[in-house]
PDB file of N, CA, C and O in Angstrom:
ATOM      1  N   UNK A   1       0.853  -1.178   0.000  1.00  0.00           N
ATOM      2  CA  UNK A   1       0.000   0.000   0.000  1.00  0.00           C
ATOM      3  C   UNK A   1       0.895   1.235   0.000  1.00  0.00           C
ATOM      4  O   UNK A   1       1.858   1.307   0.762  1.00  0.00           O
ATOM      5  N   UNK A   2       0.579   2.201  -0.849  1.00  0.00           N
ATOM      6  CA  UNK A   2       1.378   3.429  -0.861  1.00  0.00           C
ATOM      7  C   UNK A   2       1.247   4.181   0.455  1.00  0.00           C
ATOM      8  O   UNK A   2       0.186   4.174   1.079  1.00  0.00           O
ATOM      9  N   UNK A   3       2.307   4.817   0.866  1.00  0.00           N
ATOM     10  CA  UNK A   3       2.299   5.618   2.085  1.00  0.00           C
ATOM     11  C   UNK A   3       2.168   7.089   1.722  1.00  0.00           C
ATOM     12  O   UNK A   3       2.789   7.541   0.760  1.00  0.00           O
ATOM     13  N   UNK A   4       1.372   7.846   2.475  1.00  0.00           N
ATOM     14  CA  UNK A   4       1.291   9.282   2.207  1.00  0.00           C
ATOM     15  C   UNK A   4       2.664   9.940   2.305  1.00  0.00           C
ATOM     16  O   UNK A   4       3.425   9.679   3.237  1.00  0.00           O
ATOM     17  N   UNK A   5       2.963  10.774   1.355  1.00  0.00           N
ATOM     18  CA  UNK A   5       4.252  11.466   1.349  1.00  0.00           C
ATOM     19  C   UNK A   5       4.138  12.841   2.006  1.00  0.00           C
ATOM     20  O   UNK A   5       5.145  13.515   2.224  1.00  0.00           O
ATOM     21  N   UNK A   6       2.922  13.247   2.315  1.00  0.00           N
ATOM     22  CA  UNK A   6       2.687  14.546   2.921  1.00  0.00           C
ATOM     23  C   UNK A   6       1.981  14.311   4.251  1.00  0.00           C
ATOM     24  O   UNK A   6       1.005  13.563   4.310  1.00  0.00           O
ATOM     25  N   UNK A   7       2.460  14.934   5.305  1.00  0.00           N
ATOM     26  CA  UNK A   7       1.857  14.774   6.620  1.00  0.00           C
ATOM     27  C   UNK A   7       0.392  15.190   6.585  1.00  0.00           C
ATOM     28  O   UNK A   7       0.038  16.211   5.996  1.00  0.00           O
ATOM     29  N   UNK A   8      -0.448  14.391   7.221  1.00  0.00           N
ATOM     30  CA  UNK A   8      -1.867  14.722   7.300  1.00  0.00           C
ATOM     31  C   UNK A   8      -2.683  14.237   6.125  1.00  0.00           C
ATOM     32  O   UNK A   8      -3.878  14.521   6.055  1.00  0.00           O
ATOM     33  N   UNK A   9      -2.075  13.509   5.195  1.00  0.00           N
ATOM     34  CA  UNK A   9      -2.792  12.993   4.039  1.00  0.00           C
ATOM     35  C   UNK A   9      -3.063  11.503   4.229  1.00  0.00           C
ATOM     36  O   UNK A   9      -2.245  10.784   4.802  1.00  0.00           O
ATOM     37  N   UNK A  10      -4.209  11.051   3.748  1.00  0.00           N
ATOM     38  CA  UNK A  10      -4.570   9.636   3.794  1.00  0.00           C
ATOM     39  C   UNK A  10      -4.636   9.090   2.374  1.00  0.00           C
ATOM     40  O   UNK A  10      -4.975   9.816   1.439  1.00  0.00           O
ATOM     41  N   UNK A  11      -4.315   7.823   2.217  1.00  0.00           N
ATOM     42  CA  UNK A  11      -4.496   7.160   0.933  1.00  0.00           C
ATOM     43  C   UNK A  11      -5.978   6.834   0.750  1.00  0.00           C
ATOM     44  O   UNK A  11      -6.781   7.012   1.666  1.00  0.00           O
ATOM     45  N   UNK A  12      -6.324   6.358  -0.437  1.00  0.00           N
ATOM     46  CA  UNK A  12      -7.705   5.959  -0.711  1.00  0.00           C
ATOM     47  C   UNK A  12      -8.161   4.886   0.272  1.00  0.00           C
ATOM     48  O   UNK A  12      -9.277   4.948   0.787  1.00  0.00           O
ATOM     49  N   UNK A  13      -7.313   3.915   0.529  1.00  0.00           N
ATOM     50  CA  UNK A  13      -7.663   2.833   1.455  1.00  0.00           C
ATOM     51  C   UNK A  13      -7.935   3.364   2.851  1.00  0.00           C
ATOM     52  O   UNK A  13      -8.901   2.953   3.495  1.00  0.00           O
ATOM     53  N   UNK A  14      -7.097   4.270   3.324  1.00  0.00           N
ATOM     54  CA  UNK A  14      -7.276   4.825   4.662  1.00  0.00           C
ATOM     55  C   UNK A  14      -8.544   5.677   4.744  1.00  0.00           C
ATOM     56  O   UNK A  14      -9.288   5.583   5.721  1.00  0.00           O
ATOM     57  N   UNK A  15      -8.794   6.500   3.738  1.00  0.00           N
ATOM     58  CA  UNK A  15      -9.994   7.344   3.736  1.00  0.00           C
ATOM     59  C   UNK A  15     -11.253   6.483   3.686  1.00  0.00           C
ATOM     60  O   UNK A  15     -12.228   6.757   4.386  1.00  0.00           O
ATOM     61  N   UNK A  16     -11.227   5.443   2.855  1.00  0.00           N
ATOM     62  CA  UNK A  16     -12.384   4.553   2.755  1.00  0.00           C
ATOM     63  C   UNK A  16     -12.671   3.885   4.098  1.00  0.00           C
ATOM     64  O   UNK A  16     -13.829   3.755   4.494  1.00  0.00           O
ATOM     65  N   UNK A  17     -11.635   3.468   4.785  1.00  0.00           N
ATOM     66  CA  UNK A  17     -11.813   2.835   6.097  1.00  0.00           C
ATOM     67  C   UNK A  17     -12.459   3.815   7.077  1.00  0.00           C
ATOM     68  O   UNK A  17     -13.356   3.433   7.830  1.00  0.00           O
ATOM     69  N   UNK A  18     -12.017   5.064   7.075  1.00  0.00           N
ATOM     70  CA  UNK A  18     -12.602   6.079   7.958  1.00  0.00           C
ATOM     71  C   UNK A  18     -14.081   6.301   7.648  1.00  0.00           C
ATOM     72  O   UNK A  18     -14.867   6.595   8.549  1.00  0.00           O
ATOM     73  N   UNK A  19     -14.463   6.162   6.374  1.00  0.00           N
ATOM     74  CA  UNK A  19     -15.845   6.395   5.963  1.00  0.00           C
ATOM     75  C   UNK A  19     -16.709   5.141   6.056  1.00  0.00           C
ATOM     76  O   UNK A  19     -17.923   5.209   5.863  1.00  0.00           O
ATOM     77  N   UNK A  20     -16.090   3.992   6.352  1.00  0.00           N
ATOM     78  CA  UNK A  20     -16.852   2.753   6.482  1.00  0.00           C
ATOM     79  C   UNK A  20     -17.292   2.183   5.143  1.00  0.00           C
ATOM     80  O   UNK A  20     -18.352   1.565   5.047  1.00  0.00           O
ATOM     81  N   UNK A  21     -16.481   2.386   4.107  1.00  0.00           N
ATOM     82  CA  UNK A  21     -16.816   1.841   2.787  1.00  0.00           C
ATOM     83  C   UNK A  21     -15.566   1.222   2.184  1.00  0.00           C
ATOM     84  O   UNK A  21     -14.459   1.401   2.692  1.00  0.00           O
ATOM     85  N   UNK A  22     -15.758   0.497   1.096  1.00  0.00           N
ATOM     86  CA  UNK A  22     -14.618  -0.121   0.432  1.00  0.00           C
ATOM     87  C   UNK A  22     -13.867   0.912  -0.402  1.00  0.00           C
ATOM     88  O   UNK A  22     -14.389   1.983  -0.709  1.00  0.00           O
ATOM     89  N   UNK A  23     -12.655   0.575  -0.754  1.00  0.00           N
ATOM     90  CA  UNK A  23     -11.848   1.444  -1.605  1.00  0.00           C
ATOM     91  C   UNK A  23     -12.550   1.658  -2.946  1.00  0.00           C
ATOM     92  O   UNK A  23     -12.571   2.774  -3.465  1.00  0.00           O
ATOM     93  N   UNK A  24     -13.118   0.602  -3.503  1.00  0.00           N
ATOM     94  CA  UNK A  24     -13.832   0.704  -4.775  1.00  0.00           C
ATOM     95  C   UNK A  24     -15.038   1.628  -4.697  1.00  0.00           C
ATOM     96  O   UNK A  24     -15.296   2.402  -5.619  1.00  0.00           O
ATOM     97  N   UNK A  25     -15.777   1.546  -3.588  1.00  0.00           N
ATOM     98  CA  UNK A  25     -16.928   2.441  -3.404  1.00  0.00           C
ATOM     99  C   UNK A  25     -16.476   3.893  -3.348  1.00  0.00           C
ATOM    100  O   UNK A  25     -17.094   4.762  -3.963  1.00  0.00           O
ATOM    101  N   UNK A  26     -15.402   4.158  -2.614  1.00  0.00           N
ATOM    102  CA  UNK A  26     -14.906   5.522  -2.499  1.00  0.00           C
ATOM    103  C   UNK A  26     -14.498   6.061  -3.871  1.00  0.00           C
ATOM    104  O   UNK A  26     -14.867   7.178  -4.234  1.00  0.00           O
ATOM    105  N   UNK A  27     -13.748   5.280  -4.621  1.00  0.00           N
ATOM    106  CA  UNK A  27     -13.331   5.706  -5.956  1.00  0.00           C
ATOM    107  C   UNK A  27     -14.546   5.969  -6.832  1.00  0.00           C
ATOM    108  O   UNK A  27     -14.579   6.956  -7.566  1.00  0.00           O
ATOM    109  N   UNK A  28     -15.542   5.098  -6.763  1.00  0.00           N
ATOM    110  CA  UNK A  28     -16.756   5.267  -7.550  1.00  0.00           C
ATOM    111  C   UNK A  28     -17.479   6.561  -7.196  1.00  0.00           C
ATOM    112  O   UNK A  28     -17.912   7.295  -8.085  1.00  0.00           O
ATOM    113  N   UNK A  29     -17.611   6.843  -5.904  1.00  0.00           N
ATOM    114  CA  UNK A  29     -18.293   8.063  -5.469  1.00  0.00           C
ATOM    115  C   UNK A  29     -17.543   9.305  -5.936  1.00  0.00           C
ATOM    116  O   UNK A  29     -18.164  10.295  -6.324  1.00  0.00           O
ATOM    117  N   UNK A  30     -16.211   9.261  -5.902  1.00  0.00           N
ATOM    118  CA  UNK A  30     -15.411  10.397  -6.371  1.00  0.00           C
ATOM    119  C   UNK A  30     -15.595  10.566  -7.879  1.00  0.00           C
ATOM    120  O   UNK A  30     -15.825  11.677  -8.355  1.00  0.00           O
ATOM    121  N   UNK A  31     -15.495   9.478  -8.623  1.00  0.00           N
ATOM    122  CA  UNK A  31     -15.610   9.544 -10.083  1.00  0.00           C
ATOM    123  C   UNK A  31     -16.998  10.000 -10.540  1.00  0.00           C
ATOM    124  O   UNK A  31     -17.121  10.666 -11.567  1.00  0.00           O
ATOM    125  N   UNK A  32     -18.043   9.646  -9.784  1.00  0.00           N
ATOM    126  CA  UNK A  32     -19.412  10.073 -10.125  1.00  0.00           C
ATOM    127  C   UNK A  32     -19.705  11.502  -9.693  1.00  0.00           C
ATOM    128  O   UNK A  32     -20.722  12.077 -10.080  1.00  0.00           O
ATOM    129  N   UNK A  33     -18.809  12.078  -8.887  1.00  0.00           N
ATOM    130  CA  UNK A  33     -19.008  13.439  -8.421  1.00  0.00           C
ATOM    131  C   UNK A  33     -19.822  13.531  -7.141  1.00  0.00           C
ATOM    132  O   UNK A  33     -20.177  14.629  -6.714  1.00  0.00           O
ATOM    133  N   UNK A  34     -20.124  12.386  -6.519  1.00  0.00           N
ATOM    134  CA  UNK A  34     -20.863  12.395  -5.253  1.00  0.00           C
ATOM    135  C   UNK A  34     -19.978  12.915  -4.117  1.00  0.00           C
ATOM    136  O   UNK A  34     -20.473  13.527  -3.172  1.00  0.00           O
ATOM    137  N   UNK A  35     -18.671  12.670  -4.212  1.00  0.00           N
ATOM    138  CA  UNK A  35     -17.686  13.210  -3.282  1.00  0.00           C
ATOM    139  C   UNK A  35     -16.816  14.187  -4.054  1.00  0.00           C
ATOM    140  O   UNK A  35     -16.678  14.066  -5.271  1.00  0.00           O
ATOM    141  N   UNK A  36     -16.223  15.163  -3.353  1.00  0.00           N
ATOM    142  CA  UNK A  36     -15.289  16.074  -4.015  1.00  0.00           C
ATOM    143  C   UNK A  36     -14.055  15.319  -4.523  1.00  0.00           C
ATOM    144  O   UNK A  36     -13.784  14.204  -4.079  1.00  0.00           O
ATOM    145  N   UNK A  37     -13.320  15.918  -5.440  1.00  0.00           N
ATOM    146  CA  UNK A  37     -12.089  15.259  -5.907  1.00  0.00           C
ATOM    147  C   UNK A  37     -11.075  15.135  -4.771  1.00  0.00           C
ATOM    148  O   UNK A  37     -11.163  15.859  -3.779  1.00  0.00           O
ATOM    149  N   UNK A  38     -10.118  14.223  -4.911  1.00  0.00           N
ATOM    150  CA  UNK A  38      -9.093  14.068  -3.870  1.00  0.00           C
ATOM    151  C   UNK A  38      -8.363  15.380  -3.614  1.00  0.00           C
ATOM    152  O   UNK A  38      -8.304  16.251  -4.481  1.00  0.00           O
ATOM    153  N   UNK A  39      -7.812  15.508  -2.422  1.00  0.00           N
ATOM    154  CA  UNK A  39      -7.061  16.703  -2.052  1.00  0.00           C
ATOM    155  C   UNK A  39      -5.806  16.851  -2.911  1.00  0.00           C
ATOM    156  O   UNK A  39      -5.385  17.963  -3.231  1.00  0.00           O
ATOM    157  N   UNK A  40      -5.221  15.721  -3.273  1.00  0.00           N
ATOM    158  CA  UNK A  40      -3.974  15.730  -4.028  1.00  0.00           C
ATOM    159  C   UNK A  40      -3.854  14.422  -4.783  1.00  0.00           C
ATOM    160  O   UNK A  40      -4.199  13.365  -4.253  1.00  0.00           O
ATOM    161  N   UNK A  41      -3.369  14.478  -6.012  1.00  0.00           N
ATOM    162  CA  UNK A  41      -3.061  13.277  -6.792  1.00  0.00           C
ATOM    163  C   UNK A  41      -1.614  13.415  -7.234  1.00  0.00           C
ATOM    164  O   UNK A  41      -1.247  14.390  -7.890  1.00  0.00           O
ATOM    165  N   UNK A  42      -0.791  12.430  -6.868  1.00  0.00           N
ATOM    166  CA  UNK A  42       0.622  12.543  -7.233  1.00  0.00           C
ATOM    167  C   UNK A  42       0.852  12.115  -8.680  1.00  0.00           C
ATOM    168  O   UNK A  42      -0.090  11.723  -9.370  1.00  0.00           O
ATOM    169  N   UNK A  43       2.092  12.189  -9.137  1.00  0.00           N
ATOM    170  CA  UNK A  43       2.375  11.880 -10.530  1.00  0.00           C
ATOM    171  C   UNK A  43       2.318  10.392 -10.843  1.00  0.00           C
ATOM    172  O   UNK A  43       2.516   9.998 -11.992  1.00  0.00           O
ATOM    173  N   UNK A  44       2.052   9.563  -9.843  1.00  0.00           N
ATOM    174  CA  UNK A  44       1.799   8.133 -10.055  1.00  0.00           C
ATOM    175  C   UNK A  44       0.303   7.833  -9.976  1.00  0.00           C
ATOM    176  O   UNK A  44      -0.098   6.670  -9.937  1.00  0.00           O
ATOM    177  N   UNK A  45      -0.521   8.880  -9.952  1.00  0.00           N
ATOM    178  CA  UNK A  45      -1.985   8.789  -9.877  1.00  0.00           C
ATOM    179  C   UNK A  45      -2.486   8.237  -8.550  1.00  0.00           C
ATOM    180  O   UNK A  45      -3.608   7.736  -8.475  1.00  0.00           O
ATOM    181  N   UNK A  46      -1.667   8.322  -7.498  1.00  0.00           N
ATOM    182  CA  UNK A  46      -2.116   7.928  -6.163  1.00  0.00           C
ATOM    183  C   UNK A  46      -2.915   9.095  -5.598  1.00  0.00           C
ATOM    184  O   UNK A  46      -2.450  10.234  -5.576  1.00  0.00           O
ATOM    185  N   UNK A  47      -4.130   8.787  -5.142  1.00  0.00           N
ATOM    186  CA  UNK A  47      -5.009   9.813  -4.578  1.00  0.00           C
ATOM    187  C   UNK A  47      -4.712   9.973  -3.088  1.00  0.00           C
ATOM    188  O   UNK A  47      -4.496   8.990  -2.379  1.00  0.00           O
ATOM    189  N   UNK A  48      -4.704  11.221  -2.624  1.00  0.00           N
ATOM    190  CA  UNK A  48      -4.518  11.522  -1.206  1.00  0.00           C
ATOM    191  C   UNK A  48      -5.661  12.408  -0.736  1.00  0.00           C
ATOM    192  O   UNK A  48      -6.158  13.253  -1.481  1.00  0.00           O
ATOM    193  N   UNK A  49      -6.066  12.204   0.503  1.00  0.00           N
ATOM    194  CA  UNK A  49      -7.197  12.914   1.081  1.00  0.00           C
ATOM    195  C   UNK A  49      -6.772  13.511   2.416  1.00  0.00           C
ATOM    196  O   UNK A  49      -6.107  12.854   3.217  1.00  0.00           O
ATOM    197  N   UNK A  50      -7.166  14.778   2.653  1.00  0.00           N
ATOM    198  CA  UNK A  50      -6.832  15.410   3.932  1.00  0.00           C
ATOM    199  C   UNK A  50      -8.056  15.413   4.845  1.00  0.00           C
ATOM    200  O   UNK A  50      -9.134  14.964   4.458  1.00  0.00           O
ATOM    201  N   UNK A  51      -7.875  15.921   6.055  1.00  0.00           N
ATOM    202  CA  UNK A  51      -8.955  15.912   7.045  1.00  0.00           C
ATOM    203  C   UNK A  51     -10.139  16.755   6.591  1.00  0.00           C
ATOM    204  O   UNK A  51     -11.286  16.383   6.837  1.00  0.00           O
ATOM    205  N   UNK A  52      -9.889  17.867   5.944  1.00  0.00           N
ATOM    206  CA  UNK A  52     -10.983  18.706   5.444  1.00  0.00           C
ATOM    207  C   UNK A  52     -11.829  17.934   4.424  1.00  0.00           C
ATOM    208  O   UNK A  52     -13.057  18.016   4.446  1.00  0.00           O
ATOM    209  N   UNK A  53     -11.183  17.201   3.550  1.00  0.00           N
ATOM    210  CA  UNK A  53     -11.908  16.385   2.564  1.00  0.00           C
ATOM    211  C   UNK A  53     -12.739  15.331   3.298  1.00  0.00           C
ATOM    212  O   UNK A  53     -13.907  15.119   2.971  1.00  0.00           O
ATOM    213  N   UNK A  54     -12.137  14.674   4.287  1.00  0.00           N
ATOM    214  CA  UNK A  54     -12.837  13.640   5.043  1.00  0.00           C
ATOM    215  C   UNK A  54     -14.062  14.215   5.755  1.00  0.00           C
ATOM    216  O   UNK A  54     -15.110  13.571   5.799  1.00  0.00           O
ATOM    217  N   UNK A  55     -13.938  15.423   6.311  1.00  0.00           N
ATOM    218  CA  UNK A  55     -15.081  16.063   6.967  1.00  0.00           C
ATOM    219  C   UNK A  55     -16.211  16.317   5.970  1.00  0.00           C
ATOM    220  O   UNK A  55     -17.376  16.073   6.284  1.00  0.00           O
ATOM    221  N   UNK A  56     -15.876  16.810   4.764  1.00  0.00           N
ATOM    222  CA  UNK A  56     -16.908  17.060   3.743  1.00  0.00           C
ATOM    223  C   UNK A  56     -17.564  15.761   3.307  1.00  0.00           C
ATOM    224  O   UNK A  56     -18.785  15.705   3.155  1.00  0.00           O
ATOM    225  N   UNK A  57     -16.767  14.712   3.102  1.00  0.00           N
ATOM    226  CA  UNK A  57     -17.318  13.425   2.686  1.00  0.00           C
ATOM    227  C   UNK A  57     -18.238  12.853   3.763  1.00  0.00           C
ATOM    228  O   UNK A  57     -19.282  12.280   3.451  1.00  0.00           O
ATOM    229  N   UNK A  58     -17.850  13.009   5.034  1.00  0.00           N
ATOM    230  CA  UNK A  58     -18.686  12.531   6.140  1.00  0.00           C
ATOM    231  C   UNK A  58     -20.020  13.269   6.157  1.00  0.00           C
ATOM    232  O   UNK A  58     -21.064  12.654   6.373  1.00  0.00           O
ATOM    233  N   UNK A  59     -19.994  14.581   5.932  1.00  0.00           N
ATOM    234  CA  UNK A  59     -21.241  15.365   5.869  1.00  0.00           C
ATOM    235  C   UNK A  59     -22.133  14.878   4.733  1.00  0.00           C
ATOM    236  O   UNK A  59     -23.349  14.780   4.899  1.00  0.00           O
ATOM    237  N   UNK A  60     -21.552  14.578   3.606  1.00  0.00           N
ATOM    238  CA  UNK A  60     -22.322  14.082   2.460  1.00  0.00           C
ATOM    239  C   UNK A  60     -22.984  12.760   2.809  1.00  0.00           C
ATOM    240  O   UNK A  60     -24.163  12.562   2.517  1.00  0.00           O
ATOM    241  N   UNK A  61     -22.238  11.853   3.430  1.00  0.00           N
ATOM    242  CA  UNK A  61     -22.812  10.569   3.832  1.00  0.00           C
ATOM    243  C   UNK A  61     -23.949  10.755   4.826  1.00  0.00           C
ATOM    244  O   UNK A  61     -24.974  10.080   4.725  1.00  0.00           O
ATOM    245  N   UNK A  62     -23.784  11.650   5.774  1.00  0.00           N
ATOM    246  CA  UNK A  62     -24.828  11.891   6.773  1.00  0.00           C
ATOM    247  C   UNK A  62     -26.086  12.452   6.125  1.00  0.00           C
ATOM    248  O   UNK A  62     -27.195  12.072   6.501  1.00  0.00           O
ATOM    249  N   UNK A  63     -25.929  13.355   5.152  1.00  0.00           N
ATOM    250  CA  UNK A  63     -27.094  13.906   4.442  1.00  0.00           C
ATOM    251  C   UNK A  63     -27.820  12.832   3.653  1.00  0.00           C
ATOM    252  O   UNK A  63     -29.038  12.898   3.481  1.00  0.00           O
ATOM    253  N   UNK A  64     -27.083  11.853   3.178  1.00  0.00           N
ATOM    254  CA  UNK A  64     -27.693  10.764   2.417  1.00  0.00           C
ATOM    255  C   UNK A  64     -28.248   9.679   3.339  1.00  0.00           C
ATOM    256  O   UNK A  64     -28.761   8.662   2.873  1.00  0.00           O
ATOM    257  N   UNK A  65     -28.142   9.902   4.645  1.00  0.00           N
ATOM    258  CA  UNK A  65     -28.671   8.927   5.597  1.00  0.00           C
ATOM    259  C   UNK A  65     -27.758   7.744   5.807  1.00  0.00           C
ATOM    260  O   UNK A  65     -28.201   6.680   6.240  1.00  0.00           O
ATOM    261  N   UNK A  66     -26.472   7.921   5.501  1.00  0.00           N
ATOM    262  CA  UNK A  66     -25.489   6.853   5.675  1.00  0.00           C
ATOM    263  C   UNK A  66     -24.427   7.342   6.647  1.00  0.00           C
ATOM    264  O   UNK A  66     -23.386   7.834   6.213  1.00  0.00           O
ATOM    265  N   UNK A  67     -24.663   7.221   7.964  1.00  0.00           N
ATOM    266  CA  UNK A  67     -23.708   7.742   8.942  1.00  0.00           C
ATOM    267  C   UNK A  67     -22.330   7.100   8.806  1.00  0.00           C
ATOM    268  O   UNK A  67     -22.202   5.950   8.387  1.00  0.00           O
ATOM    269  N   UNK A  68     -21.325   7.850   9.161  1.00  0.00           N
ATOM    270  CA  UNK A  68     -19.927   7.396   9.139  1.00  0.00           C
ATOM    271  C   UNK A  68     -19.782   6.218  10.075  1.00  0.00           C
ATOM    272  O   UNK A  68     -19.964   6.359  11.285  1.00  0.00           O
ATOM    273  N   UNK A  69     -19.455   5.052   9.531  1.00  0.00           N
ATOM    274  CA  UNK A  69     -19.317   3.835  10.350  1.00  0.00           C
ATOM    275  C   UNK A  69     -18.040   3.843  11.168  1.00  0.00           C
ATOM    276  O   UNK A  69     -17.917   3.081  12.127  1.00  0.00           O
ATOM    277  N   UNK A  70     -17.085   4.693  10.805  1.00  0.00           N
ATOM    278  CA  UNK A  70     -15.820   4.726  11.526  1.00  0.00           C
ATOM    279  C   UNK A  70     -15.819   5.690  12.687  1.00  0.00           C
ATOM    280  O   UNK A  70     -14.824   5.763  13.409  1.00  0.00           O
ATOM    281  N   UNK A  71     -16.898   6.439  12.899  1.00  0.00           N
ATOM    282  CA  UNK A  71     -16.901   7.472  13.928  1.00  0.00           C
ATOM    283  C   UNK A  71     -16.849   6.920  15.342  1.00  0.00           C
ATOM    284  O   UNK A  71     -16.414   7.623  16.255  1.00  0.00           O
ATOM    285  N   UNK A  72     -17.280   5.684  15.548  1.00  0.00           N
ATOM    286  CA  UNK A  72     -17.272   5.122  16.885  1.00  0.00           C
ATOM    287  C   UNK A  72     -15.963   4.472  17.258  1.00  0.00           C
ATOM    288  O   UNK A  72     -15.806   4.017  18.391  1.00  0.00           O
ATOM    289  N   UNK A  73     -15.020   4.414  16.342  1.00  0.00           N
ATOM    290  CA  UNK A  73     -13.756   3.732  16.594  1.00  0.00           C
ATOM    291  C   UNK A  73     -12.757   4.638  17.245  1.00  0.00           C
ATOM    292  O   UNK A  73     -11.634   4.219  17.527  1.00  0.00           O
TER     293      UNK A  73
END
């Protein structure tokens, strides 16, 4: 698994875990425009997400009636 090269950034796998969904679901939601684009994409096309992005994605899930499954951890 790629490691974030910038402090405070999460990979797709880490962000998906925080949101309680699979990596594939997260990518799908981003590609469909349901979630904002990643905070940063490196030159190897690795997506990185920061805390602000995670907060916005969590709000979107809550509005859709899908609470963040990782919030109790």
